[in-house]
PDB file of N, CA, C, O and CB in Angstrom:
ATOM      1  N   MET A   1      13.355  23.386  -3.008  1.00  0.00           N
ATOM      2  CA  MET A   1      13.176  22.161  -3.342  1.00  0.00           C
ATOM      3  C   MET A   1      14.048  21.318  -2.892  1.00  0.00           C
ATOM      4  O   MET A   1      15.202  21.714  -2.731  1.00  0.00           O
ATOM      5  CB  MET A   1      13.089  22.044  -4.486  1.00  0.00           C
ATOM      6  N   LEU A   2      13.807  20.395  -2.684  1.00  0.00           N
ATOM      7  CA  LEU A   2      14.333  18.785  -2.228  1.00  0.00           C
ATOM      8  C   LEU A   2      14.279  18.147  -3.364  1.00  0.00           C
ATOM      9  O   LEU A   2      13.282  18.335  -4.062  1.00  0.00           O
ATOM     10  CB  LEU A   2      13.425  17.881  -1.108  1.00  0.00           C
ATOM     11  N   VAL A   3      15.160  17.386  -3.757  1.00  0.00           N
ATOM     12  CA  VAL A   3      15.248  16.474  -4.764  1.00  0.00           C
ATOM     13  C   VAL A   3      15.904  15.153  -4.374  1.00  0.00           C
ATOM     14  O   VAL A   3      17.133  15.088  -4.341  1.00  0.00           O
ATOM     15  CB  VAL A   3      15.928  17.076  -5.828  1.00  0.00           C
ATOM     16  N   VAL A   4      15.027  13.929  -4.029  1.00  0.00           N
ATOM     17  CA  VAL A   4      15.482  12.541  -3.949  1.00  0.00           C
ATOM     18  C   VAL A   4      15.871  11.699  -4.826  1.00  0.00           C
ATOM     19  O   VAL A   4      15.132  11.493  -5.789  1.00  0.00           O
ATOM     20  CB  VAL A   4      14.781  11.957  -3.522  1.00  0.00           C
ATOM     21  N   ASN A   5      16.736  11.221  -4.747  1.00  0.00           N
ATOM     22  CA  ASN A   5      17.566  10.209  -5.866  1.00  0.00           C
ATOM     23  C   ASN A   5      18.315   9.244  -4.815  1.00  0.00           C
ATOM     24  O   ASN A   5      19.088   9.460  -3.882  1.00  0.00           O
ATOM     25  CB  ASN A   5      18.881  11.153  -7.046  1.00  0.00           C
ATOM     26  N   VAL A   6      17.731   8.056  -5.390  1.00  0.00           N
ATOM     27  CA  VAL A   6      18.036   6.888  -4.935  1.00  0.00           C
ATOM     28  C   VAL A   6      18.449   5.659  -5.846  1.00  0.00           C
ATOM     29  O   VAL A   6      17.905   4.584  -5.593  1.00  0.00           O
ATOM     30  CB  VAL A   6      17.039   6.619  -4.247  1.00  0.00           C
ATOM     31  N   MET A   7      19.177   5.710  -6.673  1.00  0.00           N
ATOM     32  CA  MET A   7      19.202   4.649  -7.811  1.00  0.00           C
ATOM     33  C   MET A   7      19.546   3.046  -7.604  1.00  0.00           C
ATOM     34  O   MET A   7      20.678   2.691  -7.278  1.00  0.00           O
ATOM     35  CB  MET A   7      20.221   5.144  -8.758  1.00  0.00           C
ATOM     36  N   LEU A   8      18.380   2.035  -7.841  1.00  0.00           N
ATOM     37  CA  LEU A   8      19.047   0.853  -7.861  1.00  0.00           C
ATOM     38  C   LEU A   8      19.299   0.434  -9.265  1.00  0.00           C
ATOM     39  O   LEU A   8      18.439   0.758 -10.084  1.00  0.00           O
ATOM     40  CB  LEU A   8      18.328  -0.133  -7.124  1.00  0.00           C
ATOM     41  N   ALA A   9      20.303  -0.214  -9.668  1.00  0.00           N
ATOM     42  CA  ALA A   9      21.077  -0.222 -10.919  1.00  0.00           C
ATOM     43  C   ALA A   9      21.170   0.859 -11.804  1.00  0.00           C
ATOM     44  O   ALA A   9      22.119   1.641 -11.746  1.00  0.00           O
ATOM     45  CB  ALA A   9      20.675  -1.144 -11.639  1.00  0.00           C
ATOM     46  N   LEU A  10      20.323   0.962 -12.565  1.00  0.00           N
ATOM     47  CA  LEU A  10      19.977   2.296 -13.788  1.00  0.00           C
ATOM     48  C   LEU A  10      18.493   2.385 -13.691  1.00  0.00           C
ATOM     49  O   LEU A  10      17.717   2.310 -14.644  1.00  0.00           O
ATOM     50  CB  LEU A  10      20.443   1.929 -15.669  1.00  0.00           C
ATOM     51  N   PHE A  11      18.188   2.548 -12.464  1.00  0.00           N
ATOM     52  CA  PHE A  11      16.184   2.311 -12.173  1.00  0.00           C
ATOM     53  C   PHE A  11      16.154   3.489 -10.832  1.00  0.00           C
ATOM     54  O   PHE A  11      16.728   3.201  -9.782  1.00  0.00           O
ATOM     55  CB  PHE A  11      15.448  -0.022 -11.352  1.00  0.00           C
ATOM     56  N   PHE A  12      15.379   4.918 -11.007  1.00  0.00           N
ATOM     57  CA  PHE A  12      15.444   5.695 -10.179  1.00  0.00           C
ATOM     58  C   PHE A  12      14.132   4.939  -8.579  1.00  0.00           C
ATOM     59  O   PHE A  12      12.964   4.865  -8.961  1.00  0.00           O
ATOM     60  CB  PHE A  12      15.101   7.241 -11.139  1.00  0.00           C
ATOM     61  N   VAL A  13      14.316   4.576  -7.389  1.00  0.00           N
ATOM     62  CA  VAL A  13      13.316   4.219  -6.461  1.00  0.00           C
ATOM     63  C   VAL A  13      13.359   4.956  -4.938  1.00  0.00           C
ATOM     64  O   VAL A  13      14.170   4.916  -4.013  1.00  0.00           O
ATOM     65  CB  VAL A  13      13.439   2.707  -6.338  1.00  0.00           C
ATOM     66  N   GLY A  14      12.434   5.452  -5.092  1.00  0.00           N
ATOM     67  CA  GLY A  14      12.019   6.248  -3.784  1.00  0.00           C
ATOM     68  C   GLY A  14      10.976   5.852  -2.889  1.00  0.00           C
ATOM     69  O   GLY A  14      11.029   6.133  -1.691  1.00  0.00           O
ATOM     70  N   ALA A  15       9.842   5.086  -3.507  1.00  0.00           N
ATOM     71  CA  ALA A  15       9.342   4.239  -2.812  1.00  0.00           C
ATOM     72  C   ALA A  15       8.623   3.173  -3.519  1.00  0.00           C
ATOM     73  O   ALA A  15       8.214   3.392  -4.659  1.00  0.00           O
ATOM     74  CB  ALA A  15       8.667   4.832  -1.990  1.00  0.00           C
ATOM     75  N   LEU A  16       8.401   1.873  -2.867  1.00  0.00           N
ATOM     76  CA  LEU A  16       8.312   1.050  -3.147  1.00  0.00           C
ATOM     77  C   LEU A  16       7.218   0.453  -2.117  1.00  0.00           C
ATOM     78  O   LEU A  16       7.317   0.590  -0.898  1.00  0.00           O
ATOM     79  CB  LEU A  16       9.445   0.673  -3.370  1.00  0.00           C
ATOM     80  N   ALA A  17       5.916  -0.384  -2.916  1.00  0.00           N
ATOM     81  CA  ALA A  17       4.373  -0.505  -2.493  1.00  0.00           C
ATOM     82  C   ALA A  17       4.224  -1.850  -2.854  1.00  0.00           C
ATOM     83  O   ALA A  17       4.641  -2.347  -3.900  1.00  0.00           O
ATOM     84  CB  ALA A  17       3.219   0.516  -3.256  1.00  0.00           C
ATOM     85  N   TYR A  18       3.660  -2.382  -2.024  1.00  0.00           N
ATOM     86  CA  TYR A  18       2.747  -3.860  -2.433  1.00  0.00           C
ATOM     87  C   TYR A  18       1.685  -3.903  -1.338  1.00  0.00           C
ATOM     88  O   TYR A  18       1.950  -4.050  -0.144  1.00  0.00           O
ATOM     89  CB  TYR A  18       3.757  -5.512  -2.364  1.00  0.00           C
ATOM     90  N   THR A  19       0.440  -3.758  -1.853  1.00  0.00           N
ATOM     91  CA  THR A  19      -1.153  -3.790  -1.222  1.00  0.00           C
ATOM     92  C   THR A  19      -1.064  -2.528  -0.418  1.00  0.00           C
ATOM     93  O   THR A  19      -1.140  -1.362  -0.807  1.00  0.00           O
ATOM     94  CB  THR A  19      -1.626  -5.268  -0.127  1.00  0.00           C
ATOM     95  N   ASP A  20      -0.892  -2.997   0.754  1.00  0.00           N
ATOM     96  CA  ASP A  20      -1.061  -1.955   1.920  1.00  0.00           C
ATOM     97  C   ASP A  20       0.082  -1.830   2.716  1.00  0.00           C
ATOM     98  O   ASP A  20      -0.007  -1.608   3.924  1.00  0.00           O
ATOM     99  CB  ASP A  20      -2.173  -2.286   2.858  1.00  0.00           C
ATOM    100  N   ASP A  21       1.304  -1.973   2.049  1.00  0.00           N
ATOM    101  CA  ASP A  21       2.570  -1.678   2.445  1.00  0.00           C
ATOM    102  C   ASP A  21       3.372  -1.143   1.682  1.00  0.00           C
ATOM    103  O   ASP A  21       3.510  -1.465   0.502  1.00  0.00           O
ATOM    104  CB  ASP A  21       3.110  -2.546   2.825  1.00  0.00           C
ATOM    105  N   ILE A  22       4.138  -0.064   2.393  1.00  0.00           N
ATOM    106  CA  ILE A  22       5.167   1.004   1.404  1.00  0.00           C
ATOM    107  C   ILE A  22       6.238   0.745   1.926  1.00  0.00           C
ATOM    108  O   ILE A  22       6.129   0.374   3.095  1.00  0.00           O
ATOM    109  CB  ILE A  22       4.998   2.681   1.382  1.00  0.00           C
ATOM    110  N   VAL A  23       7.758   0.811   1.325  1.00  0.00           N
ATOM    111  CA  VAL A  23       8.761   1.138   1.960  1.00  0.00           C
ATOM    112  C   VAL A  23       9.358   2.520   1.518  1.00  0.00           C
ATOM    113  O   VAL A  23       9.027   2.772   0.359  1.00  0.00           O
ATOM    114  CB  VAL A  23       9.603   0.097   1.865  1.00  0.00           C
ATOM    115  N   LEU A  24      10.017   3.341   2.003  1.00  0.00           N
ATOM    116  CA  LEU A  24      10.174   4.488   1.731  1.00  0.00           C
ATOM    117  C   LEU A  24      11.939   4.591   1.575  1.00  0.00           C
ATOM    118  O   LEU A  24      12.431   5.170   2.544  1.00  0.00           O
ATOM    119  CB  LEU A  24       9.395   5.350   2.830  1.00  0.00           C
ATOM    120  N   LEU A  25      12.819   4.195   0.674  1.00  0.00           N
ATOM    121  CA  LEU A  25      14.331   4.985   0.518  1.00  0.00           C
ATOM    122  C   LEU A  25      14.338   6.231   0.241  1.00  0.00           C
ATOM    123  O   LEU A  25      13.611   6.933  -0.463  1.00  0.00           O
ATOM    124  CB  LEU A  25      15.200   4.517  -0.515  1.00  0.00           C
ATOM    125  N   THR A  26      15.539   6.496   1.083  1.00  0.00           N
ATOM    126  CA  THR A  26      16.169   7.856   0.642  1.00  0.00           C
ATOM    127  C   THR A  26      17.726   8.030   1.109  1.00  0.00           C
ATOM    128  O   THR A  26      17.959   7.580   2.231  1.00  0.00           O
ATOM    129  CB  THR A  26      15.271   9.104   1.309  1.00  0.00           C
ATOM    130  N   PRO A  27      18.684   8.543   0.499  1.00  0.00           N
ATOM    131  CA  PRO A  27      19.909   8.699   0.597  1.00  0.00           C
ATOM    132  C   PRO A  27      20.354   9.773   1.777  1.00  0.00           C
ATOM    133  O   PRO A  27      21.573   9.803   1.946  1.00  0.00           O
ATOM    134  CB  PRO A  27      20.318   9.024  -0.712  1.00  0.00           C
ATOM    135  N   THR A  28      19.725  10.497   2.468  1.00  0.00           N
ATOM    136  CA  THR A  28      19.811  11.080   3.196  1.00  0.00           C
ATOM    137  C   THR A  28      18.743  10.960   4.514  1.00  0.00           C
ATOM    138  O   THR A  28      17.624  10.450   4.562  1.00  0.00           O
ATOM    139  CB  THR A  28      19.937  11.995   2.541  1.00  0.00           C
ATOM    140  N   PRO A  29      19.279  11.413   5.212  1.00  0.00           N
ATOM    141  CA  PRO A  29      18.020  11.599   6.670  1.00  0.00           C
ATOM    142  C   PRO A  29      17.160  12.813   6.538  1.00  0.00           C
ATOM    143  O   PRO A  29      16.105  12.865   7.171  1.00  0.00           O
ATOM    144  CB  PRO A  29      18.815  11.876   8.366  1.00  0.00           C
ATOM    145  N   SER A  30      17.542  13.812   5.748  1.00  0.00           N
ATOM    146  CA  SER A  30      16.956  15.017   5.859  1.00  0.00           C
ATOM    147  C   SER A  30      15.729  14.670   4.421  1.00  0.00           C
ATOM    148  O   SER A  30      14.560  15.049   4.346  1.00  0.00           O
ATOM    149  CB  SER A  30      18.274  16.460   5.719  1.00  0.00           C
ATOM    150  N   ALA A  31      16.298  14.073   3.704  1.00  0.00           N
ATOM    151  CA  ALA A  31      15.757  13.180   2.112  1.00  0.00           C
ATOM    152  C   ALA A  31      14.556  12.789   2.963  1.00  0.00           C
ATOM    153  O   ALA A  31      13.450  13.092   2.514  1.00  0.00           O
ATOM    154  CB  ALA A  31      16.905  11.502   1.250  1.00  0.00           C
ATOM    155  N   MET A  32      14.635  12.084   4.265  1.00  0.00           N
ATOM    156  CA  MET A  32      13.606  10.384   4.592  1.00  0.00           C
ATOM    157  C   MET A  32      12.285  11.927   5.208  1.00  0.00           C
ATOM    158  O   MET A  32      11.114  11.958   4.829  1.00  0.00           O
ATOM    159  CB  MET A  32      14.641   8.467   6.679  1.00  0.00           C
ATOM    160  N   ARG A  33      12.861  12.903   6.082  1.00  0.00           N
ATOM    161  CA  ARG A  33      11.996  13.240   6.347  1.00  0.00           C
ATOM    162  C   ARG A  33      11.116  13.921   5.608  1.00  0.00           C
ATOM    163  O   ARG A  33       9.968  14.099   6.015  1.00  0.00           O
ATOM    164  CB  ARG A  33      12.231  13.572   7.068  1.00  0.00           C
ATOM    165  N   ARG A  34      11.448  14.280   4.695  1.00  0.00           N
ATOM    166  CA  ARG A  34      10.811  15.300   3.392  1.00  0.00           C
ATOM    167  C   ARG A  34       9.567  14.020   3.195  1.00  0.00           C
ATOM    168  O   ARG A  34       8.388  14.066   3.546  1.00  0.00           O
ATOM    169  CB  ARG A  34      12.209  15.699   1.544  1.00  0.00           C
ATOM    170  N   MET A  35      10.277  12.961   2.545  1.00  0.00           N
ATOM    171  CA  MET A  35       9.446  11.858   1.876  1.00  0.00           C
ATOM    172  C   MET A  35       8.674  11.681   3.039  1.00  0.00           C
ATOM    173  O   MET A  35       7.478  11.814   2.779  1.00  0.00           O
ATOM    174  CB  MET A  35      10.209  10.464   1.277  1.00  0.00           C
ATOM    175  N   LEU A  36       8.909  11.422   4.267  1.00  0.00           N
ATOM    176  CA  LEU A  36       7.563  11.445   5.575  1.00  0.00           C
ATOM    177  C   LEU A  36       6.676  12.671   5.115  1.00  0.00           C
ATOM    178  O   LEU A  36       5.621  12.198   4.692  1.00  0.00           O
ATOM    179  CB  LEU A  36       8.220  11.833   7.517  1.00  0.00           C
ATOM    180  N   GLN A  37       6.667  13.718   5.044  1.00  0.00           N
ATOM    181  CA  GLN A  37       6.397  14.936   4.959  1.00  0.00           C
ATOM    182  C   GLN A  37       5.401  14.930   3.993  1.00  0.00           C
ATOM    183  O   GLN A  37       4.328  15.469   4.263  1.00  0.00           O
ATOM    184  CB  GLN A  37       7.468  15.734   4.725  1.00  0.00           C
ATOM    185  N   LEU A  38       5.617  14.293   2.671  1.00  0.00           N
ATOM    186  CA  LEU A  38       4.962  13.844   1.543  1.00  0.00           C
ATOM    187  C   LEU A  38       3.993  13.237   1.686  1.00  0.00           C
ATOM    188  O   LEU A  38       2.892  13.602   1.273  1.00  0.00           O
ATOM    189  CB  LEU A  38       5.550  13.226   0.846  1.00  0.00           C
ATOM    190  N   CYS A  39       4.345  11.626   2.633  1.00  0.00           N
ATOM    191  CA  CYS A  39       3.466  10.650   2.508  1.00  0.00           C
ATOM    192  C   CYS A  39       2.233  11.562   4.046  1.00  0.00           C
ATOM    193  O   CYS A  39       1.012  11.441   4.141  1.00  0.00           O
ATOM    194  CB  CYS A  39       4.442   8.726   2.774  1.00  0.00           C
ATOM    195  N   ASP A  40       2.772  12.029   4.581  1.00  0.00           N
ATOM    196  CA  ASP A  40       1.400  12.469   5.972  1.00  0.00           C
ATOM    197  C   ASP A  40       0.639  13.503   4.940  1.00  0.00           C
ATOM    198  O   ASP A  40      -0.565  13.427   4.695  1.00  0.00           O
ATOM    199  CB  ASP A  40       2.136  13.604   7.952  1.00  0.00           C
ATOM    200  N   ASP A  41       1.483  14.429   4.402  1.00  0.00           N
ATOM    201  CA  ASP A  41       0.360  15.271   3.706  1.00  0.00           C
ATOM    202  C   ASP A  41      -0.689  14.582   2.048  1.00  0.00           C
ATOM    203  O   ASP A  41      -1.481  15.252   1.386  1.00  0.00           O
ATOM    204  CB  ASP A  41       1.383  16.781   3.240  1.00  0.00           C
ATOM    205  N   TYR A  42      -0.453  13.694   1.906  1.00  0.00           N
ATOM    206  CA  TYR A  42      -1.117  13.007   0.944  1.00  0.00           C
ATOM    207  C   TYR A  42      -2.302  12.195   1.955  1.00  0.00           C
ATOM    208  O   TYR A  42      -3.471  12.103   1.582  1.00  0.00           O
ATOM    209  CB  TYR A  42       0.007  11.999   0.011  1.00  0.00           C
ATOM    210  N   ALA A  43      -1.856  11.669   3.182  1.00  0.00           N
ATOM    211  CA  ALA A  43      -2.808  10.662   3.732  1.00  0.00           C
ATOM    212  C   ALA A  43      -3.998  11.565   4.427  1.00  0.00           C
ATOM    213  O   ALA A  43      -5.142  11.110   4.469  1.00  0.00           O
ATOM    214  CB  ALA A  43      -2.008   9.599   4.868  1.00  0.00           C
ATOM    215  N   HIS A  44      -3.710  12.761   4.928  1.00  0.00           N
ATOM    216  CA  HIS A  44      -4.305  13.725   5.184  1.00  0.00           C
ATOM    217  C   HIS A  44      -5.067  14.055   4.261  1.00  0.00           C
ATOM    218  O   HIS A  44      -6.264  14.111   4.542  1.00  0.00           O
ATOM    219  CB  HIS A  44      -3.663  14.527   5.515  1.00  0.00           C
ATOM    220  N   GLU A  45      -4.574  14.429   2.659  1.00  0.00           N
ATOM    221  CA  GLU A  45      -5.874  15.048   1.479  1.00  0.00           C
ATOM    222  C   GLU A  45      -6.776  13.712   1.449  1.00  0.00           C
ATOM    223  O   GLU A  45      -7.965  13.937   1.224  1.00  0.00           O
ATOM    224  CB  GLU A  45      -5.195  15.524  -0.514  1.00  0.00           C
ATOM    225  N   HIS A  46      -6.425  12.370   1.635  1.00  0.00           N
ATOM    226  CA  HIS A  46      -7.128  11.635   1.164  1.00  0.00           C
ATOM    227  C   HIS A  46      -7.824  10.289   2.782  1.00  0.00           C
ATOM    228  O   HIS A  46      -8.223   9.127   2.845  1.00  0.00           O
ATOM    229  CB  HIS A  46      -6.089  11.092  -0.232  1.00  0.00           C
ATOM    230  N   SER A  47      -7.656  11.100   3.468  1.00  0.00           N
ATOM    231  CA  SER A  47      -8.415  10.579   5.143  1.00  0.00           C
ATOM    232  C   SER A  47      -7.648   9.107   5.145  1.00  0.00           C
ATOM    233  O   SER A  47      -8.447   8.171   5.199  1.00  0.00           O
ATOM    234  CB  SER A  47     -10.698  10.331   5.210  1.00  0.00           C
ATOM    235  N   ILE A  48      -6.552   8.808   5.106  1.00  0.00           N
ATOM    236  CA  ILE A  48      -5.150   7.896   5.315  1.00  0.00           C
ATOM    237  C   ILE A  48      -5.077   7.817   6.378  1.00  0.00           C
ATOM    238  O   ILE A  48      -5.585   8.703   7.065  1.00  0.00           O
ATOM    239  CB  ILE A  48      -3.838   8.278   4.886  1.00  0.00           C
ATOM    240  N   ILE A  49      -4.490   6.848   6.910  1.00  0.00           N
ATOM    241  CA  ILE A  49      -4.322   6.917   8.431  1.00  0.00           C
ATOM    242  C   ILE A  49      -3.105   5.895   8.576  1.00  0.00           C
ATOM    243  O   ILE A  49      -3.354   4.751   8.198  1.00  0.00           O
ATOM    244  CB  ILE A  49      -5.795   6.444   9.366  1.00  0.00           C
ATOM    245  N   PHE A  50      -2.074   6.096   8.974  1.00  0.00           N
ATOM    246  CA  PHE A  50      -0.359   4.842   8.871  1.00  0.00           C
ATOM    247  C   PHE A  50      -0.562   4.752  10.268  1.00  0.00           C
ATOM    248  O   PHE A  50      -0.756   5.544  11.191  1.00  0.00           O
ATOM    249  CB  PHE A  50       1.751   5.562   8.295  1.00  0.00           C
ATOM    250  N   ASN A  51      -0.448   3.468  10.114  1.00  0.00           N
ATOM    251  CA  ASN A  51      -0.473   2.846  11.695  1.00  0.00           C
ATOM    252  C   ASN A  51       1.376   2.939  12.207  1.00  0.00           C
ATOM    253  O   ASN A  51       2.219   2.208  11.687  1.00  0.00           O
ATOM    254  CB  ASN A  51      -1.215   0.732  11.647  1.00  0.00           C
ATOM    255  N   ALA A  52       1.704   3.970  13.287  1.00  0.00           N
ATOM    256  CA  ALA A  52       3.250   4.046  13.492  1.00  0.00           C
ATOM    257  C   ALA A  52       3.716   3.213  14.220  1.00  0.00           C
ATOM    258  O   ALA A  52       4.942   3.199  14.338  1.00  0.00           O
ATOM    259  CB  ALA A  52       3.744   5.140  13.986  1.00  0.00           C
ATOM    260  N   LYS A  53       2.894   2.223  14.968  1.00  0.00           N
ATOM    261  CA  LYS A  53       3.330   0.835  16.093  1.00  0.00           C
ATOM    262  C   LYS A  53       3.645   0.191  15.288  1.00  0.00           C
ATOM    263  O   LYS A  53       4.463  -0.661  15.637  1.00  0.00           O
ATOM    264  CB  LYS A  53       2.335  -0.016  17.078  1.00  0.00           C
ATOM    265  N   LYS A  54       3.150   0.175  13.495  1.00  0.00           N
ATOM    266  CA  LYS A  54       3.790  -0.865  12.860  1.00  0.00           C
ATOM    267  C   LYS A  54       5.175  -0.363  12.021  1.00  0.00           C
ATOM    268  O   LYS A  54       5.871  -1.300  11.631  1.00  0.00           O
ATOM    269  CB  LYS A  54       2.711  -1.528  11.927  1.00  0.00           C
ATOM    270  N   SER A  55       5.560   0.712  11.761  1.00  0.00           N
ATOM    271  CA  SER A  55       6.659   0.851  11.373  1.00  0.00           C
ATOM    272  C   SER A  55       7.773   0.596  11.990  1.00  0.00           C
ATOM    273  O   SER A  55       8.070   0.345  13.158  1.00  0.00           O
ATOM    274  CB  SER A  55       6.689   1.716  11.073  1.00  0.00           C
ATOM    275  N   LYS A  56       8.485   0.730  10.764  1.00  0.00           N
ATOM    276  CA  LYS A  56      10.181   0.360  10.921  1.00  0.00           C
ATOM    277  C   LYS A  56      11.257   1.388  10.430  1.00  0.00           C
ATOM    278  O   LYS A  56      11.217   1.789   9.267  1.00  0.00           O
ATOM    279  CB  LYS A  56      10.551  -0.989  10.028  1.00  0.00           C
ATOM    280  N   CYS A  57      12.110   1.769  11.207  1.00  0.00           N
ATOM    281  CA  CYS A  57      12.992   2.251  10.147  1.00  0.00           C
ATOM    282  C   CYS A  57      14.394   1.785  10.501  1.00  0.00           C
ATOM    283  O   CYS A  57      14.769   1.670  11.668  1.00  0.00           O
ATOM    284  CB  CYS A  57      12.924   3.824   9.987  1.00  0.00           C
ATOM    285  N   LEU A  58      15.266   1.481   9.282  1.00  0.00           N
ATOM    286  CA  LEU A  58      16.408   0.894   9.140  1.00  0.00           C
ATOM    287  C   LEU A  58      17.109   1.634   8.414  1.00  0.00           C
ATOM    288  O   LEU A  58      16.621   1.895   7.314  1.00  0.00           O
ATOM    289  CB  LEU A  58      16.367  -0.265   8.720  1.00  0.00           C
ATOM    290  N   VAL A  59      18.395   2.194   8.728  1.00  0.00           N
ATOM    291  CA  VAL A  59      19.539   2.574   8.328  1.00  0.00           C
ATOM    292  C   VAL A  59      20.745   2.285   8.107  1.00  0.00           C
ATOM    293  O   VAL A  59      21.452   1.890   9.034  1.00  0.00           O
ATOM    294  CB  VAL A  59      19.654   3.080   8.681  1.00  0.00           C
ATOM    295  N   ALA A  60      21.364   2.458   6.492  1.00  0.00           N
ATOM    296  CA  ALA A  60      22.284   1.211   6.795  1.00  0.00           C
ATOM    297  C   ALA A  60      23.452   2.362   5.709  1.00  0.00           C
ATOM    298  O   ALA A  60      23.208   3.140   4.787  1.00  0.00           O
ATOM    299  CB  ALA A  60      21.588  -0.908   6.088  1.00  0.00           C
ATOM    300  N   ALA A  61      24.358   2.069   6.204  1.00  0.00           N
ATOM    301  CA  ALA A  61      25.557   2.972   5.520  1.00  0.00           C
ATOM    302  C   ALA A  61      26.980   2.443   5.455  1.00  0.00           C
ATOM    303  O   ALA A  61      27.373   1.923   6.499  1.00  0.00           O
ATOM    304  CB  ALA A  61      25.713   4.292   6.285  1.00  0.00           C
ATOM    305  N   PRO A  62      27.561   2.464   4.756  1.00  0.00           N
ATOM    306  CA  PRO A  62      29.223   1.975   4.295  1.00  0.00           C
ATOM    307  C   PRO A  62      30.074   1.757   6.241  1.00  0.00           C
ATOM    308  O   PRO A  62      30.134   2.510   7.213  1.00  0.00           O
ATOM    309  CB  PRO A  62      30.321   3.928   2.948  1.00  0.00           C
ATOM    310  N   ARG A  63      30.542   0.409   5.977  1.00  0.00           N
ATOM    311  CA  ARG A  63      31.355   0.453   7.572  1.00  0.00           C
ATOM    312  C   ARG A  63      32.501   1.554   6.857  1.00  0.00           C
ATOM    313  O   ARG A  63      32.803   2.084   5.788  1.00  0.00           O
ATOM    314  CB  ARG A  63      32.240  -1.521   8.372  1.00  0.00           C
ATOM    315  N   LYS A  64      32.908   1.457   8.401  1.00  0.00           N
ATOM    316  CA  LYS A  64      34.265   2.465   7.934  1.00  0.00           C
ATOM    317  C   LYS A  64      35.146   1.654   7.804  1.00  0.00           C
ATOM    318  O   LYS A  64      34.682   0.541   8.052  1.00  0.00           O
ATOM    319  CB  LYS A  64      34.857   3.611   8.898  1.00  0.00           C
ATOM    320  N   ARG A  65      36.526   1.593   7.458  1.00  0.00           N
ATOM    321  CA  ARG A  65      37.609   1.350   7.106  1.00  0.00           C
ATOM    322  C   ARG A  65      38.528   1.201   8.005  1.00  0.00           C
ATOM    323  O   ARG A  65      39.279   2.177   8.028  1.00  0.00           O
ATOM    324  CB  ARG A  65      37.884   2.048   6.385  1.00  0.00           C
ATOM    325  N   HIS A  66      38.816   0.317   8.829  1.00  0.00           N
ATOM    326  CA  HIS A  66      40.326   0.298   9.763  1.00  0.00           C
ATOM    327  C   HIS A  66      41.445   0.635   9.206  1.00  0.00           C
ATOM    328  O   HIS A  66      41.689   0.025   8.165  1.00  0.00           O
ATOM    329  CB  HIS A  66      40.756  -0.995  10.286  1.00  0.00           C
ATOM    330  N   SER A  67      42.380   1.571   9.621  1.00  0.00           N
ATOM    331  CA  SER A  67      43.156   1.678   8.422  1.00  0.00           C
ATOM    332  C   SER A  67      45.024   0.768   9.465  1.00  0.00           C
ATOM    333  O   SER A  67      46.071   0.618   8.835  1.00  0.00           O
ATOM    334  CB  SER A  67      43.158   4.008   7.704  1.00  0.00           C
TER     335      SER A  67
END
């Protein structure tokens, strides 16, 4: 079992949604793969189609400091 835990201030945030848009937030690439699999499973069960052409991926990582 994979636990996805993204905190924003004091709140757990895993997915943000507004009308027909969704943002998935995960701390690791493997957690993102799991979250995408969950979305795919849900879509299949409920006859929902996601448009991959309109999808984007953004990776944010801390900058490495030069010593």
